[in-house]
C-alpha positions as CSV (number, residue, x, y, z in Angstrom):
1,M,67.5,150.4,104.7
2,V,65.7,147.1,105.0
3,A,66.4,144.3,107.0
4,M,67.4,141.2,104.5
5,D,67.3,137.9,104.5
6,S,70.6,135.8,104.2
7,D,69.6,133.1,101.7
8,Y,67.1,135.5,100.1
9,R,67.4,135.3,95.6
10,I,66.0,138.1,93.4
11,P,64.1,136.3,91.2
12,E,66.1,136.1,87.2
13,T,62.5,136.2,86.0
14,D,60.1,140.1,85.5
15,S,57.0,137.4,86.0
16,A,58.4,136.2,89.0
17,L,59.1,139.3,90.6
18,L,55.8,140.9,89.9
19,A,54.3,137.7,91.7
20,Q,56.0,138.5,94.7
21,C,54.1,141.9,94.8
22,D,51.8,144.4,95.4
23,V,50.6,146.7,92.0
24,T,48.7,149.4,92.3
25,T,48.1,151.6,89.4
26,F,47.6,155.7,90.0
27,R,47.1,158.9,88.0
28,A,50.3,160.1,87.0
29,T,50.9,163.6,87.4
30,G,52.7,166.6,85.5
31,P,53.1,167.2,82.0
32,G,52.1,165.0,79.4
33,G,48.7,166.6,79.4
34,Q,45.1,165.0,78.8
35,S,46.8,161.6,78.1
36,V,48.5,161.0,81.0
37,N,45.4,163.0,83.0
38,T,43.0,159.9,82.2
39,T,44.7,156.9,82.0
40,D,46.0,155.2,85.1
41,S,49.3,155.0,84.2
42,A,51.5,155.4,87.2
43,V,52.9,152.2,88.7
44,R,53.3,151.4,92.6
45,L,55.3,148.0,93.4
46,K,55.1,146.9,97.3
47,H,58.1,143.7,97.8
48,L,55.8,141.7,100.0
49,P,59.4,139.9,101.0
50,T,61.1,142.5,102.0
51,G,58.5,145.5,102.3
52,I,60.7,148.0,99.3
53,V,58.3,150.4,97.4
54,V,59.0,152.1,94.6
55,V,57.4,154.2,92.3
56,A,57.1,154.7,88.1
57,R,55.3,157.3,86.6
58,R,57.2,159.0,83.9
59,E,56.3,157.1,80.9
60,R,52.5,157.9,79.2
61,S,52.8,153.8,79.0
62,Q,51.5,151.2,82.2
63,Y,54.0,149.0,80.8
64,L,56.7,150.8,80.5
65,N,56.1,151.7,83.7
66,K,55.9,148.5,85.5
67,K,59.4,148.1,83.8
68,A,60.8,150.9,85.0
69,A,59.6,150.0,88.6
70,L,61.0,146.3,88.3
71,A,64.4,147.8,86.9
72,R,64.0,149.8,89.8
73,L,63.0,147.4,92.6
74,R,65.1,144.8,91.0
75,L,68.5,147.5,91.9
76,K,66.8,148.7,95.6
77,I,66.9,144.6,96.7
78,A,70.6,144.1,95.1
79,E,71.4,147.2,97.7
80,A,69.5,146.3,100.8
81,A,71.3,142.7,100.3
82,Y,74.8,144.1,100.1
83,E,76.6,143.8,102.8
84,A,80.9,145.3,103.4
85,P,82.7,143.6,103.7
86,E,84.8,143.4,107.3
87,R,87.6,145.3,107.1
88,I,91.0,144.5,108.3
89,A,92.5,146.0,110.7
90,T,96.1,146.9,110.0
91,R,99.2,148.4,112.3
92,K,102.4,149.5,112.0
93,T,105.1,146.8,113.3
94,R,107.2,148.3,116.1
95,A,110.3,147.6,113.5
96,A,108.5,150.8,111.1
97,K,107.8,152.9,113.9
98,E,111.1,152.7,115.0
99,T,112.0,153.2,111.6
100,V,110.5,156.2,110.7
101,L,111.3,157.9,114.3
102,R,114.7,157.4,113.5
103,V,114.4,158.8,109.9
104,K,112.5,161.7,111.5
105,H,115.9,162.1,114.7
106,I,118.3,162.0,111.8
107,T,116.0,164.5,109.6
108,A,116.1,167.3,113.3
109,R,119.7,166.7,113.5
110,R,120.7,168.1,110.0
111,K,118.0,170.5,110.5
112,A,119.6,171.8,114.1
113,T,123.0,172.7,111.6
114,R,121.7,175.3,109.7
115,R,120.4,177.4,112.6
116,K,122.6,180.8,112.5
117,V,125.3,180.5,115.4
118,D,124.4,182.8,117.9
119,P,127.5,184.8,119.0
120,A,127.0,185.1,123.0
121,E,127.7,180.9,123.1
122,E,130.9,181.3,121.6
């Protein structure tokens, strides 16, 4: 996980977020034939303040790939900025523990009366 600055705010507009990124285009691989193999439609964005890198290469259009990469980048930045709340430690009170033990003893006595009677004990 990337260390985030606690006072960093994600820009609201795509153009402002894109201004904080290093954009690289390259040839996408995979299905799509000649149109994919001849155009630099894949996009790699490196967010300079955080160092997070995302890649989008699904579409044949560089514009659509850039939009998809920006959406992924927003998710990754938000995920990196998330801090889980501190857990509040809880423990049973003494009275609650005593109540549980009392109920266990009562149950044990009740079950003890169900045992078979041993003729040697009588």
